[in-house]
Each structure stands twice: as C-alpha cells, then as structure tokens.
PyMOL CGO cylinders between C-alpha atoms (Angstrom):
from pymol import cmd
from pymol.cgo import CYLINDER

trace = [
    CYLINDER, -26.96, 5.45, 0.93, -25.34, 4.79, -2.44, 0.3, 1, 1, 1, 1, 1, 1,
    CYLINDER, -25.34, 4.79, -2.44, -27.00, 2.50, -4.93, 0.3, 1, 1, 1, 1, 1, 1,
    CYLINDER, -27.00, 2.50, -4.93, -25.47, -0.99, -5.17, 0.3, 1, 1, 1, 1, 1, 1,
    CYLINDER, -25.47, -0.99, -5.17, -23.08, -1.64, -8.05, 0.3, 1, 1, 1, 1, 1, 1,
    CYLINDER, -23.08, -1.64, -8.05, -24.63, -3.55, -10.97, 0.3, 1, 1, 1, 1, 1, 1,
    CYLINDER, -24.63, -3.55, -10.97, -22.01, -6.26, -11.47, 0.3, 1, 1, 1, 1, 1, 1,
    CYLINDER, -22.01, -6.26, -11.47, -23.94, -7.86, -14.36, 0.3, 1, 1, 1, 1, 1, 1,
    CYLINDER, -23.94, -7.86, -14.36, -23.54, -5.01, -16.85, 0.3, 1, 1, 1, 1, 1, 1,
    CYLINDER, -23.54, -5.01, -16.85, -19.84, -5.56, -17.54, 0.3, 1, 1, 1, 1, 1, 1,
    CYLINDER, -19.84, -5.56, -17.54, -18.12, -8.65, -18.99, 0.3, 1, 1, 1, 1, 1, 1,
    CYLINDER, -18.12, -8.65, -18.99, -15.22, -8.12, -16.53, 0.3, 1, 1, 1, 1, 1, 1,
    CYLINDER, -15.22, -8.12, -16.53, -17.58, -7.86, -13.56, 0.3, 1, 1, 1, 1, 1, 1,
    CYLINDER, -17.58, -7.86, -13.56, -16.17, -10.91, -11.75, 0.3, 1, 1, 1, 1, 1, 1,
    CYLINDER, -16.17, -10.91, -11.75, -12.68, -9.39, -11.79, 0.3, 1, 1, 1, 1, 1, 1,
    CYLINDER, -12.68, -9.39, -11.79, -13.96, -6.02, -10.56, 0.3, 1, 1, 1, 1, 1, 1,
    CYLINDER, -13.96, -6.02, -10.56, -16.09, -7.61, -7.86, 0.3, 1, 1, 1, 1, 1, 1,
    CYLINDER, -16.09, -7.61, -7.86, -13.12, -9.59, -6.53, 0.3, 1, 1, 1, 1, 1, 1,
    CYLINDER, -13.12, -9.59, -6.53, -10.88, -6.51, -6.57, 0.3, 1, 1, 1, 1, 1, 1,
    CYLINDER, -10.88, -6.51, -6.57, -13.39, -4.26, -4.81, 0.3, 1, 1, 1, 1, 1, 1,
    CYLINDER, -13.39, -4.26, -4.81, -14.18, -6.96, -2.26, 0.3, 1, 1, 1, 1, 1, 1,
    CYLINDER, -14.18, -6.96, -2.26, -10.46, -7.35, -1.50, 0.3, 1, 1, 1, 1, 1, 1,
    CYLINDER, -10.46, -7.35, -1.50, -9.94, -3.58, -1.19, 0.3, 1, 1, 1, 1, 1, 1,
    CYLINDER, -9.94, -3.58, -1.19, -13.01, -3.16, 1.03, 0.3, 1, 1, 1, 1, 1, 1,
    CYLINDER, -13.01, -3.16, 1.03, -11.82, -5.98, 3.28, 0.3, 1, 1, 1, 1, 1, 1,
    CYLINDER, -11.82, -5.98, 3.28, -8.37, -4.42, 3.67, 0.3, 1, 1, 1, 1, 1, 1,
    CYLINDER, -8.37, -4.42, 3.67, -9.94, -1.04, 4.47, 0.3, 1, 1, 1, 1, 1, 1,
    CYLINDER, -9.94, -1.04, 4.47, -12.26, -2.63, 7.04, 0.3, 1, 1, 1, 1, 1, 1,
    CYLINDER, -12.26, -2.63, 7.04, -9.40, -4.44, 8.82, 0.3, 1, 1, 1, 1, 1, 1,
    CYLINDER, -9.40, -4.44, 8.82, -7.04, -1.44, 9.04, 0.3, 1, 1, 1, 1, 1, 1,
    CYLINDER, -7.04, -1.44, 9.04, -8.39, 1.66, 10.82, 0.3, 1, 1, 1, 1, 1, 1,
    CYLINDER, -8.39, 1.66, 10.82, -5.47, 3.81, 9.61, 0.3, 1, 1, 1, 1, 1, 1,
    CYLINDER, -5.47, 3.81, 9.61, -6.88, 3.58, 6.07, 0.3, 1, 1, 1, 1, 1, 1,
    CYLINDER, -6.88, 3.58, 6.07, -10.16, 5.10, 7.24, 0.3, 1, 1, 1, 1, 1, 1,
    CYLINDER, -10.16, 5.10, 7.24, -9.04, 7.83, 9.58, 0.3, 1, 1, 1, 1, 1, 1,
    CYLINDER, -9.04, 7.83, 9.58, -5.26, 8.02, 9.79, 0.3, 1, 1, 1, 1, 1, 1,
    CYLINDER, -5.26, 8.02, 9.79, -3.13, 11.05, 9.03, 0.3, 1, 1, 1, 1, 1, 1,
    CYLINDER, -3.13, 11.05, 9.03, -1.91, 11.31, 5.45, 0.3, 1, 1, 1, 1, 1, 1,
    CYLINDER, -1.91, 11.31, 5.45, 1.85, 11.58, 4.87, 0.3, 1, 1, 1, 1, 1, 1,
    CYLINDER, 1.85, 11.58, 4.87, 3.24, 12.04, 1.36, 0.3, 1, 1, 1, 1, 1, 1,
    CYLINDER, 3.24, 12.04, 1.36, 6.13, 9.74, 0.44, 0.3, 1, 1, 1, 1, 1, 1,
    CYLINDER, 6.13, 9.74, 0.44, 8.77, 10.79, -2.08, 0.3, 1, 1, 1, 1, 1, 1,
    CYLINDER, 8.77, 10.79, -2.08, 9.28, 8.43, -5.03, 0.3, 1, 1, 1, 1, 1, 1,
    CYLINDER, 9.28, 8.43, -5.03, 12.20, 8.48, -7.46, 0.3, 1, 1, 1, 1, 1, 1,
    CYLINDER, 12.20, 8.48, -7.46, 9.72, 8.23, -10.36, 0.3, 1, 1, 1, 1, 1, 1,
    CYLINDER, 9.72, 8.23, -10.36, 7.10, 10.93, -10.85, 0.3, 1, 1, 1, 1, 1, 1,
    CYLINDER, 7.10, 10.93, -10.85, 4.70, 8.39, -12.38, 0.3, 1, 1, 1, 1, 1, 1,
    CYLINDER, 4.70, 8.39, -12.38, 4.38, 6.79, -8.95, 0.3, 1, 1, 1, 1, 1, 1,
    CYLINDER, 4.38, 6.79, -8.95, 2.21, 8.17, -6.14, 0.3, 1, 1, 1, 1, 1, 1,
    CYLINDER, 2.21, 8.17, -6.14, 3.03, 7.05, -2.62, 0.3, 1, 1, 1, 1, 1, 1,
    CYLINDER, 3.03, 7.05, -2.62, 1.64, 7.98, 0.75, 0.3, 1, 1, 1, 1, 1, 1,
    CYLINDER, 1.64, 7.98, 0.75, 1.30, 6.58, 4.24, 0.3, 1, 1, 1, 1, 1, 1,
    CYLINDER, 1.30, 6.58, 4.24, -1.68, 6.52, 6.55, 0.3, 1, 1, 1, 1, 1, 1,
    CYLINDER, -1.68, 6.52, 6.55, -0.71, 6.75, 10.22, 0.3, 1, 1, 1, 1, 1, 1,
    CYLINDER, -0.71, 6.75, 10.22, -3.07, 6.34, 13.17, 0.3, 1, 1, 1, 1, 1, 1,
    CYLINDER, -3.07, 6.34, 13.17, -1.68, 6.29, 16.72, 0.3, 1, 1, 1, 1, 1, 1,
    CYLINDER, -1.68, 6.29, 16.72, -2.04, 2.84, 18.26, 0.3, 1, 1, 1, 1, 1, 1,
    CYLINDER, -2.04, 2.84, 18.26, -2.44, 1.17, 14.86, 0.3, 1, 1, 1, 1, 1, 1,
    CYLINDER, -2.44, 1.17, 14.86, 0.05, -0.15, 12.32, 0.3, 1, 1, 1, 1, 1, 1,
    CYLINDER, 0.05, -0.15, 12.32, 1.12, 2.26, 9.59, 0.3, 1, 1, 1, 1, 1, 1,
    CYLINDER, 1.12, 2.26, 9.59, -0.11, 1.62, 6.04, 0.3, 1, 1, 1, 1, 1, 1,
    CYLINDER, -0.11, 1.62, 6.04, 1.91, 2.47, 2.92, 0.3, 1, 1, 1, 1, 1, 1,
    CYLINDER, 1.91, 2.47, 2.92, 0.08, 2.86, -0.41, 0.3, 1, 1, 1, 1, 1, 1,
    CYLINDER, 0.08, 2.86, -0.41, 2.01, 2.97, -3.70, 0.3, 1, 1, 1, 1, 1, 1,
    CYLINDER, 2.01, 2.97, -3.70, 0.42, 3.32, -7.15, 0.3, 1, 1, 1, 1, 1, 1,
    CYLINDER, 0.42, 3.32, -7.15, 2.10, 3.15, -10.56, 0.3, 1, 1, 1, 1, 1, 1,
    CYLINDER, 2.10, 3.15, -10.56, 0.11, 5.44, -12.88, 0.3, 1, 1, 1, 1, 1, 1,
    CYLINDER, 0.11, 5.44, -12.88, 2.26, 4.45, -15.86, 0.3, 1, 1, 1, 1, 1, 1,
    CYLINDER, 2.26, 4.45, -15.86, 1.39, 2.00, -18.63, 0.3, 1, 1, 1, 1, 1, 1,
    CYLINDER, 1.39, 2.00, -18.63, 4.83, 0.38, -18.25, 0.3, 1, 1, 1, 1, 1, 1,
    CYLINDER, 4.83, 0.38, -18.25, 6.63, -1.57, -15.55, 0.3, 1, 1, 1, 1, 1, 1,
    CYLINDER, 6.63, -1.57, -15.55, 9.13, 0.41, -13.53, 0.3, 1, 1, 1, 1, 1, 1,
    CYLINDER, 9.13, 0.41, -13.53, 11.44, 0.44, -10.56, 0.3, 1, 1, 1, 1, 1, 1,
    CYLINDER, 11.44, 0.44, -10.56, 11.06, 3.17, -7.97, 0.3, 1, 1, 1, 1, 1, 1,
    CYLINDER, 11.06, 3.17, -7.97, 12.92, 4.10, -4.82, 0.3, 1, 1, 1, 1, 1, 1,
    CYLINDER, 12.92, 4.10, -4.82, 10.77, 5.29, -1.95, 0.3, 1, 1, 1, 1, 1, 1,
    CYLINDER, 10.77, 5.29, -1.95, 12.01, 7.63, 0.76, 0.3, 1, 1, 1, 1, 1, 1,
    CYLINDER, 12.01, 7.63, 0.76, 10.59, 6.19, 3.96, 0.3, 1, 1, 1, 1, 1, 1,
    CYLINDER, 10.59, 6.19, 3.96, 12.56, 8.46, 6.25, 0.3, 1, 1, 1, 1, 1, 1,
    CYLINDER, 12.56, 8.46, 6.25, 9.86, 10.70, 7.75, 0.3, 1, 1, 1, 1, 1, 1,
    CYLINDER, 9.86, 10.70, 7.75, 10.17, 10.39, 11.52, 0.3, 1, 1, 1, 1, 1, 1,
    CYLINDER, 10.17, 10.39, 11.52, 6.49, 9.65, 11.86, 0.3, 1, 1, 1, 1, 1, 1,
    CYLINDER, 6.49, 9.65, 11.86, 6.89, 6.42, 9.89, 0.3, 1, 1, 1, 1, 1, 1,
    CYLINDER, 6.89, 6.42, 9.89, 9.57, 5.05, 12.23, 0.3, 1, 1, 1, 1, 1, 1,
    CYLINDER, 9.57, 5.05, 12.23, 11.07, 2.99, 9.40, 0.3, 1, 1, 1, 1, 1, 1,
    CYLINDER, 11.07, 2.99, 9.40, 14.53, 1.67, 10.01, 0.3, 1, 1, 1, 1, 1, 1,
    CYLINDER, 14.53, 1.67, 10.01, 16.73, -0.94, 8.40, 0.3, 1, 1, 1, 1, 1, 1,
    CYLINDER, 16.73, -0.94, 8.40, 15.44, -4.44, 9.01, 0.3, 1, 1, 1, 1, 1, 1,
    CYLINDER, 15.44, -4.44, 9.01, 11.76, -3.45, 9.31, 0.3, 1, 1, 1, 1, 1, 1,
    CYLINDER, 11.76, -3.45, 9.31, 9.36, -5.45, 7.18, 0.3, 1, 1, 1, 1, 1, 1,
    CYLINDER, 9.36, -5.45, 7.18, 6.55, -4.46, 4.84, 0.3, 1, 1, 1, 1, 1, 1,
    CYLINDER, 6.55, -4.46, 4.84, 3.72, -6.89, 4.20, 0.3, 1, 1, 1, 1, 1, 1,
    CYLINDER, 3.72, -6.89, 4.20, 2.09, -6.46, 0.76, 0.3, 1, 1, 1, 1, 1, 1,
    CYLINDER, 2.09, -6.46, 0.76, -1.60, -7.07, 1.39, 0.3, 1, 1, 1, 1, 1, 1,
    CYLINDER, -1.60, -7.07, 1.39, -2.54, -7.37, -2.30, 0.3, 1, 1, 1, 1, 1, 1,
    CYLINDER, -2.54, -7.37, -2.30, 0.29, -9.65, -3.43, 0.3, 1, 1, 1, 1, 1, 1,
    CYLINDER, 0.29, -9.65, -3.43, 0.68, -11.63, -0.20, 0.3, 1, 1, 1, 1, 1, 1,
    CYLINDER, 0.68, -11.63, -0.20, 4.42, -10.90, -0.16, 0.3, 1, 1, 1, 1, 1, 1,
    CYLINDER, 4.42, -10.90, -0.16, 6.83, -9.59, 2.43, 0.3, 1, 1, 1, 1, 1, 1,
    CYLINDER, 6.83, -9.59, 2.43, 9.74, -7.20, 1.97, 0.3, 1, 1, 1, 1, 1, 1,
    CYLINDER, 9.74, -7.20, 1.97, 12.53, -6.04, 4.25, 0.3, 1, 1, 1, 1, 1, 1,
    CYLINDER, 12.53, -6.04, 4.25, 13.61, -2.40, 4.26, 0.3, 1, 1, 1, 1, 1, 1,
    CYLINDER, 13.61, -2.40, 4.26, 17.39, -2.96, 3.91, 0.3, 1, 1, 1, 1, 1, 1,
    CYLINDER, 17.39, -2.96, 3.91, 18.63, 0.47, 4.92, 0.3, 1, 1, 1, 1, 1, 1,
    CYLINDER, 18.63, 0.47, 4.92, 17.12, 3.21, 7.07, 0.3, 1, 1, 1, 1, 1, 1,
    CYLINDER, 17.12, 3.21, 7.07, 14.55, 5.18, 5.15, 0.3, 1, 1, 1, 1, 1, 1,
    CYLINDER, 14.55, 5.18, 5.15, 15.08, 3.57, 1.74, 0.3, 1, 1, 1, 1, 1, 1,
    CYLINDER, 15.08, 3.57, 1.74, 13.07, 1.00, -0.19, 0.3, 1, 1, 1, 1, 1, 1,
    CYLINDER, 13.07, 1.00, -0.19, 13.26, 0.00, -3.88, 0.3, 1, 1, 1, 1, 1, 1,
    CYLINDER, 13.26, 0.00, -3.88, 10.18, -1.54, -5.45, 0.3, 1, 1, 1, 1, 1, 1,
    CYLINDER, 10.18, -1.54, -5.45, 9.42, -3.09, -8.84, 0.3, 1, 1, 1, 1, 1, 1,
    CYLINDER, 9.42, -3.09, -8.84, 5.91, -2.32, -10.08, 0.3, 1, 1, 1, 1, 1, 1,
    CYLINDER, 5.91, -2.32, -10.08, 3.84, -3.49, -13.01, 0.3, 1, 1, 1, 1, 1, 1,
    CYLINDER, 3.84, -3.49, -13.01, 1.84, -1.18, -15.27, 0.3, 1, 1, 1, 1, 1, 1,
    CYLINDER, 1.84, -1.18, -15.27, -0.94, 0.61, -13.34, 0.3, 1, 1, 1, 1, 1, 1,
    CYLINDER, -0.94, 0.61, -13.34, -0.19, -1.58, -10.34, 0.3, 1, 1, 1, 1, 1, 1,
    CYLINDER, -0.19, -1.58, -10.34, -1.31, -0.55, -6.85, 0.3, 1, 1, 1, 1, 1, 1,
    CYLINDER, -1.31, -0.55, -6.85, 0.40, -1.87, -3.72, 0.3, 1, 1, 1, 1, 1, 1,
    CYLINDER, 0.40, -1.87, -3.72, -0.89, -1.70, -0.15, 0.3, 1, 1, 1, 1, 1, 1,
    CYLINDER, -0.89, -1.70, -0.15, 1.72, -2.38, 2.51, 0.3, 1, 1, 1, 1, 1, 1,
    CYLINDER, 1.72, -2.38, 2.51, 1.38, -2.88, 6.22, 0.3, 1, 1, 1, 1, 1, 1,
    CYLINDER, 1.38, -2.88, 6.22, 4.46, -1.70, 8.11, 0.3, 1, 1, 1, 1, 1, 1,
    CYLINDER, 4.46, -1.70, 8.11, 5.15, -4.53, 10.50, 0.3, 1, 1, 1, 1, 1, 1,
    CYLINDER, 5.15, -4.53, 10.50, 6.36, -3.74, 13.96, 0.3, 1, 1, 1, 1, 1, 1,
    CYLINDER, 6.36, -3.74, 13.96, 9.77, -5.19, 14.95, 0.3, 1, 1, 1, 1, 1, 1,
    CYLINDER, 9.77, -5.19, 14.95, 9.66, -8.92, 15.69, 0.3, 1, 1, 1, 1, 1, 1,
    CYLINDER, 9.66, -8.92, 15.69, 6.26, -9.29, 14.04, 0.3, 1, 1, 1, 1, 1, 1,
    CYLINDER, 6.26, -9.29, 14.04, 5.83, -12.27, 11.75, 0.3, 1, 1, 1, 1, 1, 1,
    CYLINDER, 5.83, -12.27, 11.75, 2.40, -11.47, 10.36, 0.3, 1, 1, 1, 1, 1, 1,
    CYLINDER, 2.40, -11.47, 10.36, -0.09, -8.61, 9.98, 0.3, 1, 1, 1, 1, 1, 1,
]
cmd.load_cgo(trace, "trace")
C-alpha cells in the first residue's frame, strides 16, 4: 500500500487535496475510467491530448487535457464508431459542472484554459443528468 500524501508540507496543499479528492471521486463513480478500453481522439491542436474510455454497459468518458501554457480552441473528432456520438448528444463536464451539445455528427469544438483538464461524461440520448 502506498504511503499517504503529506498535505501539510506544501502551502497549496488545500488546493491539491480538493483537486485529488474530486478526481478520485469521479474515478470511483465511473467504472470506465478504471477498466474501460482506451480510444485515442484526434484534436486539431497538437498541444491537446484527448482520449475516451469505453466500457460496455457503462457511459463513455471523454478526457481532454491542454498541455499548453496558453488558452486555446480545439476541435475534437468524435467520429469513431465505438463512441456512438451523433449530433444532438450531450457531454457533461464533471470538473466544471457544465453541459455541452455536440452540434454535428462527430465534431466538437472546445475552449480550454492553460493546462486545463476536462473530464466529460457522454450522456445517453434523452438523459438529463449523469
């Protein structure tokens, strides 16, 4: 078993603790993040990494990370058949508590802040919440 994190040794420890607690909670609630298949997602900006985690019987997760020190806009290609993304489907951003609609089949444009991660839950049709 790993040693517990010493949160007292860093002046930003409260921020880190909150972030790690949030991420651990999301991972615990969504089995696809723990054991789903990994599918690479094409981004229009090479400073952005994007991938999906897919687990049969569970909702698909989409993870997008801006590795740049500047804000940017990226277009994601969500067309892989295994993602089943079509126009009108919704993405729920689990870190920002926001919801987005994929306006056209397989295409999604996203604004991202510097070094910003996003974790999306692909909502099934006619689903109002995760």
